[in-house]
C-alpha positions as CSV (number, residue, x, y, z in Angstrom):
1,M,0.0,0.0,0.0
2,N,1.4,3.3,-1.1
3,W,0.0,6.8,-0.8
4,E,0.9,10.5,-0.3
5,D,-0.9,12.9,2.0
6,E,-0.5,15.8,4.4
7,G,-1.1,15.7,8.1
8,F,-0.5,17.0,11.6
9,I,2.0,15.2,14.0
10,L,0.2,13.7,17.1
11,S,3.1,11.8,18.7
12,K,6.5,10.4,18.2
13,R,8.6,7.8,20.0
14,K,12.0,6.3,19.5
15,F,12.3,3.1,17.5
16,K,15.6,1.3,17.3
17,E,18.8,3.3,17.1
18,N,18.1,6.1,14.7
19,A,14.4,5.8,13.8
20,L,11.1,7.1,15.2
21,I,7.5,5.9,15.1
22,L,5.4,8.9,14.1
23,E,1.7,9.1,14.6
24,V,0.0,11.6,12.2
25,F,-3.5,12.8,11.7
26,T,-3.8,12.9,7.9
27,N,-6.3,14.6,5.6
28,K,-7.4,11.5,3.6
29,F,-6.5,8.5,5.7
30,G,-7.1,9.7,9.3
31,K,-4.8,8.7,12.1
32,V,-1.8,6.7,10.8
33,N,1.4,5.4,12.3
34,G,4.7,5.0,10.4
35,I,8.4,4.5,10.9
36,V,10.7,7.3,10.0
37,Y,14.2,6.1,9.5
38,G,16.8,8.7,10.3
39,G,14.1,10.5,12.4
40,T,16.5,11.2,15.2
41,S,19.0,13.0,13.0
42,R,19.3,16.8,13.5
43,K,18.0,17.6,10.1
44,I,14.7,15.8,10.5
45,K,14.0,15.8,14.3
46,N,13.9,19.6,14.5
47,Y,10.7,19.7,12.4
48,L,9.1,16.6,13.8
49,Q,7.3,18.5,16.6
50,L,3.8,17.9,17.8
51,T,1.1,19.6,15.6
52,N,3.6,20.5,12.9
53,K,2.1,20.0,9.4
54,I,4.1,17.7,7.2
55,F,3.9,16.0,3.8
56,I,4.0,12.2,3.9
57,V,5.0,9.5,1.5
58,Y,3.7,6.2,2.9
59,N,4.9,2.8,1.9
60,S,3.8,-0.6,3.3
61,K,4.3,-4.1,1.9
62,N,1.9,-5.6,4.3
63,E,-1.4,-4.0,5.5
64,N,-1.1,-5.8,8.8
65,K,2.3,-4.3,9.7
66,I,3.4,-0.8,10.3
67,G,4.6,1.1,7.2
68,Y,7.2,3.7,6.5
69,F,7.1,7.4,6.2
70,K,9.2,9.8,4.2
71,T,8.4,13.3,5.5
72,E,8.8,17.0,4.5
73,L,7.8,20.0,6.5
74,I,4.9,22.0,5.3
75,E,4.3,24.3,8.2
76,A,6.1,24.6,11.6
77,I,3.2,25.3,13.9
78,A,4.5,24.4,17.4
79,P,7.7,26.5,17.4
80,K,5.6,29.7,17.0
81,Y,4.3,29.2,20.5
82,F,7.3,27.7,22.4
83,D,7.4,30.9,24.5
84,N,3.6,30.8,25.3
85,K,2.8,28.1,28.0
86,K,-0.9,28.3,27.6
87,K,-0.8,27.9,23.8
88,T,1.8,25.1,24.1
89,L,-0.6,23.3,26.5
90,C,-3.4,23.8,24.0
91,L,-1.3,22.1,21.2
92,N,-0.4,19.3,23.6
93,S,-4.1,18.9,24.5
94,I,-5.1,18.7,20.8
95,S,-2.5,16.0,20.2
96,S,-3.5,13.9,23.2
97,L,-7.3,14.2,22.5
98,L,-6.9,13.1,18.8
99,R,-4.6,10.3,19.7
100,T,-7.1,8.9,22.1
101,L,-10.4,9.7,20.5
102,L,-9.7,8.9,16.8
103,P,-9.7,5.3,15.5
104,E,-6.9,4.4,13.2
105,N,-7.1,4.6,9.4
106,Q,-10.5,6.3,9.3
107,S,-10.9,9.6,7.5
108,Y,-12.4,12.5,9.4
109,K,-12.1,15.3,6.9
110,N,-14.4,17.6,8.8
111,I,-12.3,17.3,11.9
112,Y,-9.1,17.8,9.8
113,I,-10.5,21.0,8.2
114,S,-11.7,22.4,11.5
115,L,-8.3,21.8,13.0
116,G,-6.5,23.7,10.3
117,K,-8.9,26.6,10.7
118,F,-8.3,26.6,14.5
119,F,-4.5,26.7,13.9
120,D,-5.1,29.8,11.7
121,S,-6.9,31.5,14.6
122,L,-4.3,30.6,17.3
123,N,-2.6,34.0,16.9
124,K,-5.8,35.9,17.7
125,T,-6.5,37.3,21.2
126,N,-9.6,35.2,21.6
127,W,-7.9,32.0,20.5
128,L,-9.3,30.0,23.5
129,T,-12.8,30.7,22.4
130,H,-12.0,29.3,19.0
131,Y,-10.3,26.3,20.6
132,L,-13.5,25.6,22.6
133,D,-15.5,25.8,19.4
134,W,-13.1,23.3,17.9
135,E,-13.6,20.9,20.8
136,A,-17.3,21.2,20.6
137,S,-17.1,20.5,16.9
138,L,-14.9,17.5,17.6
139,I,-17.4,16.1,20.1
140,T,-20.2,16.5,17.6
141,S,-18.3,14.9,14.8
142,L,-17.5,11.8,16.9
143,G,-21.2,11.4,17.8
144,F,-21.0,12.7,21.4
145,G,-23.0,15.9,20.8
146,F,-26.3,17.3,21.9
147,D,-29.4,19.0,20.5
148,I,-29.5,22.8,20.9
149,K,-33.3,22.5,20.9
150,D,-32.8,21.2,24.5
151,V,-31.6,24.7,25.5
152,P,-34.4,27.2,26.0
153,N,-34.2,31.0,25.8
154,L,-30.7,31.1,24.4
155,N,-30.2,34.8,24.4
156,S,-31.5,35.4,28.0
157,K,-28.3,34.5,29.8
158,K,-24.6,33.7,29.3
159,I,-24.6,30.2,30.9
160,H,-27.4,27.6,30.7
161,N,-28.2,24.4,32.5
162,I,-28.7,21.4,30.1
163,N,-29.4,17.8,30.7
164,I,-27.7,15.3,28.4
165,D,-28.5,11.6,28.9
166,N,-29.6,12.3,32.4
167,V,-26.5,14.2,33.3
168,D,-26.6,17.9,34.2
169,Y,-24.1,20.3,32.6
170,K,-23.6,24.0,32.5
171,I,-22.9,25.3,28.9
172,P,-22.0,28.8,27.9
173,T,-24.2,30.4,25.3
174,F,-21.3,31.3,23.0
175,L,-20.6,27.6,22.4
176,I,-24.1,27.2,21.1
177,L,-24.4,30.4,19.1
178,R,-20.7,30.3,18.0
179,K,-20.1,33.9,19.0
180,F,-16.4,34.4,19.8
181,D,-16.1,38.0,20.9
182,N,-16.4,39.6,24.4
183,I,-16.4,36.3,26.2
184,S,-15.8,36.5,30.0
185,K,-13.3,34.5,32.0
186,E,-16.2,32.7,33.7
187,E,-17.7,31.7,30.4
188,L,-14.3,30.3,29.2
189,S,-13.9,28.4,32.4
190,E,-17.4,26.9,32.1
191,G,-16.8,26.1,28.4
192,L,-13.6,24.1,29.3
193,N,-15.5,22.3,32.1
194,F,-18.4,21.5,29.8
195,C,-16.4,20.0,27.0
196,R,-14.2,18.0,29.4
197,S,-17.1,16.7,31.4
198,L,-19.0,15.7,28.2
199,M,-16.0,13.9,26.7
200,E,-15.3,12.1,30.0
201,N,-18.9,10.9,30.4
202,K,-19.4,10.0,26.8
203,F,-16.0,8.3,26.0
204,F,-13.3,8.2,28.6
205,I,-15.1,6.9,31.7
206,P,-17.2,4.2,29.8
207,N,-14.0,2.9,28.1
208,N,-11.9,3.2,31.3
209,I,-9.4,5.5,29.7
210,K,-7.6,8.3,31.6
211,F,-8.4,11.8,30.4
212,P,-5.4,13.6,28.9
213,Y,-3.3,15.4,31.6
214,S,-2.3,18.2,29.2
215,R,-6.0,19.0,28.7
216,R,-6.6,19.2,32.5
217,L,-3.6,21.5,32.8
218,L,-5.0,23.8,30.1
219,E,-8.3,23.9,31.9
220,N,-6.6,24.7,35.2
221,K,-4.9,27.7,33.6
222,F,-8.3,29.3,33.0
223,T,-10.4,28.0,35.9
224,V,-12.3,30.8,37.6
225,V,-12.7,30.1,41.4
226,N,-16.1,31.3,42.7
């Protein structure tokens, strides 16, 4: 099996002496693993950073065994934010969530497109609002969403109570209406709490999987203590 595609790096781990196993979320083929020989060399390892966008040539002689990647850098996303701890946590959170939530070798083009749009908005002052919109879109795309008809009087207040599958949540209105400006710290905090709680109850707890630590750290950075 041979193909070419682009994708975002989700993880890397050492394999043998000079190789890496790379996990990439690709446009056409979804989440894929491959061996990169020479991946520990200075020339290559410098751009094999989490969430960087790369071009991939994939080769595999046996569909039941891991294949091989040849890679080229398309866009260095992670290095732009090395000096911003919150945004770095955000990128780590994205990598961890996609690694855990996505099945292998299944295309999710809508998630891929929305991820690219979010990276384009990461340099904006309201980037966290766009991140929460991306998480909500991810949840919906994976079948863990909810019906906005369950939320009455949307414009009457900033945070609503909603019951999903007999579990009570608080959801900020901006996540429903997709309005990204003039959002308070309390609303951001509630948005992070809502998305985490929904993912935990819909996927992580039923499958006995630990929720990503990097996502918890990100939430802690924006938690408003009442």
